[in-house]
C-alpha positions, 0 to 999 in steps of 0.5 A, a space after each residue: 308494799 314497805 312503809 317507806 313506800 306508802 310514806 312517799 305516795 303519802 309525800 307526792 299526793 299530800 294535799 295542801 293546807 290552808 296556808 302551807 307555812 314554810 316551818 313544819 307544814 310539810 312533815 305534818 301533811 307527810 302523811 295524810 288524814 286517814 292513811 296513818 294505819 295503813 302505812 303502820 300496817 306495812 311496817 316490816 318486822 311487826 306482829 298483829 297485835 302491834 300493828 293493832 295497837 298502832 293503828 288504834 293510836 293512830 286514829 285517836 291522834 294519841 302521838 305520845 301513845 305512838 311515841 312511848 310505843 315507838 320508843 319500846 320497840 326502839 328499845 327492843 331493837 334499835 336497829 329497826 329504821 322504820 320505829 325510828 321514822 314512826 318516833 320521829 314523825 310523832 315528835 313532829 306532831 308533838 312539836 319537838 323537832 329537835 327529837 323528831 330530827 335526831 330521830 331522822 338521823 337516826 332513821 338515816 343512818 341505820 337505812 342510808 338507802 332510804 331517800 324518803 328518810 333522807 328527805 325527811 331529815 332534811 325537811 326537820 332541819 328547815 322546820 327548825 329554821 336550819 335551811 343551809 344544813 337542810 342543804 347539806 342533807 340533800 347533798 348527801 341524799 343525791 348519792 342515793 338517787 337523782 330522781 326523789 322529787 320531794 329532794 328538789 322540793 326540800 331544795 326549793 323551800 331551803 333556797 326560798 328560806 334563804 331568800 334566793 328566789 331563782 335557785 328555788 325556782 330552779 329546784 321546784 323546776 327540777 321537781 315538776 320535771 319528775 313529777 308534773 302533777 306534784 301541786 305543792 311544787 306548783 304552788 311553791 314555784 309560782 309564789 316564788 314566781 310571783 315574788 321574783 316578778 316573773 309572772 310568765 311563770 307564775 301564770 304558768 303555775 296557776 293554769 297548772 294548779 286550776 287542773 291540778 287543785 282549783 283550791 290551790 290555784 285560788 290560793 295562789 292567786 290570793 297570794 298574789 292579790 296579797 290577800 
């Protein structure tokens, strides 16, 4: 399995955080706890000592160290898109969102057919408070594939940021059509549905989450009750 396949598995299987804030939370949850080493182990063209070093740094959550190692390898081979993704992720963890955005932009330039890179690039614009640019980035991503649930999820988040709940709901629906078990999408869909006054769809989201993620269902009902 390649790095990008492990990455997208992490995207779709990430556990909801305590509050699902609309800033860098999605990016920070792309790789669930305990899977960073596995992700790094699937990088292409990386020798064993380097892979082991990355795994060690990942276990320590030494994001500065990971950033330095990624930069060292980028200097050796600036065409290796996976290293740009690792560098970008380290910058997210260090709250350096502009640098992360620039790294994901380079990853997309080097691997324009990698939908995961496009999703990361778009979400990094959202994290910087630029949902319009996130949407424009996702429009380009559709030329790669129209089947990525995460692309539609980030569309939904972006339109939510723009206070356009009906458009947001439409995109969450498309994400859920492609990935019915996508708990994060159900949560956001229910949250936007409640805010838009659509109690039927809100209830449907709660029911789905009660099956998929009872903790998230409680979070959603707490949101609706103002808790």
